[in-house]
C-alpha positions as CSV (number, residue, x, y, z in Angstrom):
1,M,19.4,5.2,-18.8
2,R,18.7,7.3,-15.8
3,I,17.4,5.8,-12.6
4,V,16.2,7.7,-9.5
5,F,15.5,6.1,-6.2
6,L,13.2,8.3,-4.0
7,F,12.5,7.9,-0.3
8,F,10.0,10.0,1.7
9,L,11.7,11.7,4.7
10,A,15.0,10.1,3.6
11,Y,17.0,11.4,0.6
12,V,17.0,11.6,-3.2
13,S,19.9,10.2,-5.1
14,L,20.6,10.3,-8.9
15,F,22.7,7.7,-10.6
16,A,23.6,7.0,-14.3
17,F,23.4,3.4,-15.6
18,N,24.3,1.8,-18.9
19,V,21.3,-0.4,-19.8
20,S,23.6,-3.0,-21.2
21,K,25.7,-3.2,-18.1
22,V,24.7,-4.6,-14.7
23,T,25.4,-2.1,-11.9
24,Y,25.0,-2.4,-8.2
25,S,24.3,0.4,-5.9
26,S,23.3,0.5,-2.1
27,H,20.3,2.4,-0.8
28,Q,18.1,2.1,2.2
29,V,14.4,2.0,3.1
30,A,12.6,1.2,6.3
31,N,10.5,-1.9,6.7
32,G,6.9,-1.2,6.1
33,K,7.6,1.6,3.6
34,T,7.5,1.9,-0.2
35,L,10.3,2.6,-2.6
36,L,9.7,4.5,-5.9
37,L,11.9,3.7,-8.8
38,Q,11.6,6.1,-11.8
39,L,13.2,5.4,-15.3
40,E,13.6,7.7,-18.1
41,K,12.1,6.3,-21.4
42,Q,14.5,5.7,-24.3
43,D,13.9,4.7,-27.9
44,G,14.3,0.9,-28.4
45,I,14.0,0.1,-24.7
46,T,10.8,-1.5,-23.2
47,Y,10.8,-1.8,-19.4
48,K,8.8,-4.8,-18.2
49,W,9.1,-5.2,-14.4
50,V,11.3,-5.2,-11.3
51,T,11.7,-8.5,-9.3
52,L,12.1,-8.5,-5.5
53,G,12.6,-12.1,-4.4
54,K,9.6,-14.0,-5.9
55,Q,7.6,-11.0,-6.6
56,K,7.4,-9.0,-9.8
57,F,6.2,-5.5,-10.0
58,I,5.1,-4.1,-13.3
59,V,6.8,-0.9,-14.7
60,S,4.2,1.7,-15.7
61,T,4.0,4.9,-17.5
62,N,3.8,8.1,-15.4
63,P,0.2,9.6,-16.1
64,L,1.6,13.2,-16.1
65,D,4.8,12.5,-17.9
66,L,4.7,10.0,-20.7
67,N,8.6,10.2,-21.0
68,E,9.0,8.6,-17.7
69,A,8.3,5.1,-16.3
70,Y,8.0,4.0,-12.7
71,V,7.5,1.1,-10.3
72,F,6.6,1.1,-6.6
73,I,8.4,-1.6,-4.6
74,P,6.8,-2.3,-1.2
75,F,8.8,-3.6,1.7
76,S,7.1,-5.7,4.3
77,Y,6.9,-4.8,8.0
78,Y,8.5,-8.1,8.6
79,A,11.3,-7.7,6.0
80,K,14.7,-8.7,7.3
81,K,17.1,-5.9,8.0
82,E,19.6,-6.7,5.3
83,N,20.5,-5.9,1.7
84,K,17.8,-6.8,-0.9
85,K,18.5,-7.3,-4.6
86,L,16.2,-5.8,-7.1
87,T,16.3,-6.9,-10.7
88,L,15.0,-4.6,-13.5
89,E,14.0,-6.6,-16.7
90,Y,13.8,-4.8,-20.0
91,E,13.9,-5.5,-23.8
92,E,16.4,-3.8,-26.1
93,A,16.6,-4.6,-29.8
94,G,14.5,-7.8,-29.2
95,D,16.9,-9.1,-26.4
96,V,15.8,-9.5,-22.8
97,K,18.3,-7.8,-20.5
98,H,18.6,-7.2,-16.7
99,E,20.0,-4.8,-14.2
100,E,20.5,-5.5,-10.5
101,L,20.6,-3.0,-7.6
102,L,20.9,-3.4,-3.9
103,V,18.5,-1.8,-1.4
104,K,19.3,-1.9,2.3
105,V,16.3,-2.5,4.5
106,V,16.6,-0.7,7.9
107,D,14.6,-0.8,11.1
108,G,11.6,1.6,11.1
109,K,11.8,1.8,14.9
110,Y,8.1,1.6,15.5
111,A,6.7,2.2,18.9
112,K,4.3,-0.1,20.9
113,E,0.8,0.6,22.1
114,Q,-1.4,-1.3,24.7
115,I,-5.0,-1.9,23.7
116,E,-7.9,-3.5,25.7
117,V,-10.6,-5.1,23.6
118,A,-13.3,-7.8,24.2
119,K,-11.6,-11.1,25.0
120,E,-13.4,-13.0,22.2
121,K,-11.8,-10.5,19.7
122,V,-8.3,-11.5,20.8
123,N,-8.5,-15.3,20.9
124,P,-11.6,-16.6,19.3
125,Q,-12.4,-20.1,20.4
126,K,-15.7,-20.9,18.6
127,K,-15.2,-23.2,15.6
128,E,-17.6,-21.1,13.4
129,V,-15.8,-17.9,14.3
130,K,-12.3,-19.5,13.4
131,E,-13.8,-20.7,10.1
132,R,-15.2,-17.3,9.3
133,I,-11.8,-15.5,10.0
134,A,-10.0,-18.0,7.9
135,K,-12.5,-17.6,4.9
136,E,-12.3,-13.8,5.2
137,Y,-8.6,-13.8,5.3
138,K,-8.4,-16.0,2.2
139,E,-10.9,-13.8,0.4
140,A,-8.8,-10.8,1.1
141,M,-5.5,-12.4,0.2
142,D,-7.0,-13.5,-3.2
143,I,-8.2,-9.9,-3.8
144,Y,-4.8,-8.3,-3.0
145,A,-3.0,-11.0,-5.2
146,Y,-4.7,-9.6,-8.3
147,V,-2.7,-7.0,-10.3
148,S,-4.8,-5.1,-12.8
149,K,-3.0,-4.3,-16.0
150,N,-4.5,-0.8,-16.0
151,S,-4.3,2.1,-13.6
152,Y,-7.4,4.1,-12.6
153,V,-5.4,6.9,-11.2
154,S,-4.3,10.1,-12.9
155,K,-4.7,12.6,-10.0
156,P,-3.0,13.0,-6.7
157,F,-4.4,10.9,-3.8
158,I,-6.4,12.7,-1.0
159,L,-7.1,11.7,2.6
160,P,-10.3,9.8,3.4
161,L,-11.3,12.5,5.8
162,N,-9.9,15.6,7.5
163,S,-9.3,14.4,11.2
164,A,-6.7,14.0,13.7
165,I,-4.6,10.8,13.5
166,T,-4.9,8.7,16.8
167,S,-2.6,5.9,15.8
168,D,0.2,5.6,13.2
169,F,1.1,2.8,11.0
170,G,3.6,0.2,12.3
171,K,3.0,0.5,16.1
172,A,3.3,-3.1,17.7
173,R,-0.1,-3.9,19.0
174,V,-0.4,-5.4,22.5
175,Y,-3.9,-6.6,22.9
176,N,-5.0,-7.4,26.5
177,G,-1.3,-7.7,27.5
178,S,-0.5,-10.1,24.6
179,L,1.5,-9.0,21.5
180,K,-0.7,-9.7,18.4
181,G,1.3,-8.2,15.5
182,Y,1.4,-4.5,14.4
183,H,-0.8,-1.7,13.4
184,S,-1.3,-2.3,9.6
185,G,-2.8,1.2,8.8
186,T,-3.4,4.7,10.1
187,D,-6.3,5.4,12.5
188,F,-8.3,8.7,12.0
189,R,-10.5,10.1,14.8
190,A,-14.1,9.8,13.5
191,K,-17.2,9.6,15.5
192,T,-19.8,7.1,14.3
193,G,-21.6,8.4,11.1
194,T,-18.7,10.5,9.7
195,P,-18.6,10.5,5.9
196,I,-15.6,8.7,4.5
197,A,-14.3,9.4,1.0
198,A,-12.5,7.4,-1.7
199,V,-8.9,8.6,-1.8
200,N,-8.7,8.2,-5.6
201,D,-10.5,6.8,-8.6
202,G,-10.9,3.0,-8.6
203,R,-13.1,-0.1,-8.6
204,V,-14.7,-1.4,-5.3
205,V,-13.6,-5.0,-4.9
206,L,-14.9,-5.5,-1.4
207,A,-17.8,-4.1,0.7
208,K,-19.0,-6.2,3.6
209,N,-18.8,-6.8,7.3
210,R,-15.9,-8.9,8.6
211,F,-15.0,-10.2,12.0
212,Y,-11.8,-8.2,12.9
213,S,-12.1,-5.2,10.6
214,G,-15.9,-4.8,10.8
215,G,-17.6,-2.9,7.9
216,S,-15.0,-2.9,5.2
217,V,-14.5,-1.3,1.8
218,V,-11.5,-2.0,-0.4
219,I,-10.8,-0.1,-3.6
220,D,-8.6,-1.3,-6.5
221,H,-6.6,1.7,-8.1
222,G,-4.8,-0.5,-10.6
223,F,-1.4,-2.0,-10.9
224,G,-1.8,-3.8,-7.5
225,V,-2.5,-0.7,-5.4
226,Y,-5.4,-1.0,-3.0
227,S,-6.8,1.4,-0.4
228,C,-8.8,-0.1,2.5
229,Y,-11.4,1.5,4.8
230,F,-12.3,-0.5,8.1
231,H,-14.7,-0.4,11.0
232,L,-17.4,1.4,9.0
233,S,-21.0,1.6,10.2
234,D,-22.6,1.8,6.7
235,F,-21.7,1.6,3.0
236,D,-22.7,3.7,0.1
237,V,-21.0,1.5,-2.5
238,K,-21.3,-2.1,-3.7
239,E,-18.6,-4.5,-5.0
240,G,-17.8,-3.8,-8.6
241,K,-18.8,-0.2,-8.6
242,M,-16.5,2.4,-10.1
243,V,-15.9,5.3,-7.7
244,K,-14.3,8.8,-8.2
245,R,-11.8,10.5,-5.9
246,G,-13.6,12.2,-3.1
247,E,-16.9,10.2,-3.6
248,R,-18.5,9.1,-0.3
249,I,-18.1,5.4,0.2
250,G,-19.5,4.9,3.7
251,L,-19.8,6.1,7.3
252,S,-17.3,5.6,10.0
253,G,-18.2,3.4,13.0
254,A,-17.0,1.0,15.7
255,S,-17.6,-2.4,14.0
256,G,-15.1,-5.3,14.3
257,R,-12.1,-5.3,16.8
258,V,-12.1,-1.7,18.1
259,T,-11.9,0.3,21.4
260,G,-14.2,2.9,20.0
261,P,-15.4,4.6,16.7
262,H,-12.6,5.6,14.2
263,L,-11.5,5.0,10.7
264,H,-8.7,2.4,10.0
265,F,-7.1,3.3,6.7
266,A,-4.7,1.0,5.1
267,F,-2.8,0.4,1.8
268,R,-1.7,-2.7,0.0
269,V,0.9,-2.5,-2.8
270,G,1.6,-5.8,-4.6
271,G,-0.1,-7.6,-1.8
272,V,2.1,-6.1,0.9
273,Q,0.8,-3.9,3.7
274,V,2.5,-0.5,3.6
275,D,2.4,2.8,5.4
276,P,-0.6,4.5,3.6
277,L,0.4,8.1,4.2
278,Q,4.1,7.5,3.2
279,F,2.7,6.0,-0.1
280,I,0.4,8.9,-0.8
281,E,3.2,11.4,-0.1
282,L,5.5,9.6,-2.3
283,F,3.0,9.3,-5.1
284,N,1.8,12.9,-4.9
285,T,5.1,14.7,-4.4
286,K,7.7,12.6,-6.2
287,L,5.7,10.8,-9.0
288,L,3.3,13.5,-9.8
289,K,5.7,16.2,-8.7
290,G,3.3,17.9,-6.4
291,E,0.7,18.5,-9.1
292,R,-2.7,19.6,-7.7
293,S,-5.9,18.9,-9.4
């Protein structure tokens, strides 16, 4: 069996493994980034999933290369800087077998940024507001926890709009002088009313106004991959609608916790927030090998 670990803006390594033998190798990936594991299909072997801690990630078939299987492994922004063990489970001749690999999580060295917003958006005190925030958070987590057994994607991802990036993923966010986590997506400059496009085919699983993220659309692309579009001023889609890559899903705005109009674009993989642009680059150039269509 051949296994290839790929890292965007890192390096590519090729190792040979015997499927019947457990082998350890050390690699590295920054917190908040995604790892791509590619596996060459072989007769008599059925890949099932890769386990990281308590999470399992389904091994899928490459839509452009049926002889290749793959799995994306997301690493949380808060992942400890240490070696992590991945376990590949597969079946061979009716027997369940495992292989273990080590991945070293390194510091992404993200910068900080200062942001001034309305006081009530930083530390809400009203009971009804706190209840709303808690309800919206649970609703979102329930959505991201669902992993579709099918993928809607067979083409490269595109960007939601062509515009300058005003804030990168991972920056530590200091709201009104108080550290409140990190920037969980990528911000694009967009005046109110700018059309926003779906980055790939998928199913709309959320389209509503929320306290922090304002007008929000979330698209399920299958296999636990979700794209998110926040602070919208208007929607063109409803929950349950199937959308095509490039289809307009709404208009940018300044709703929610913002300092001005823009698009906050984010990704979830297996429920984990990851750098959306790194994921897209990894998917397009490594998994689809730069295919353009």
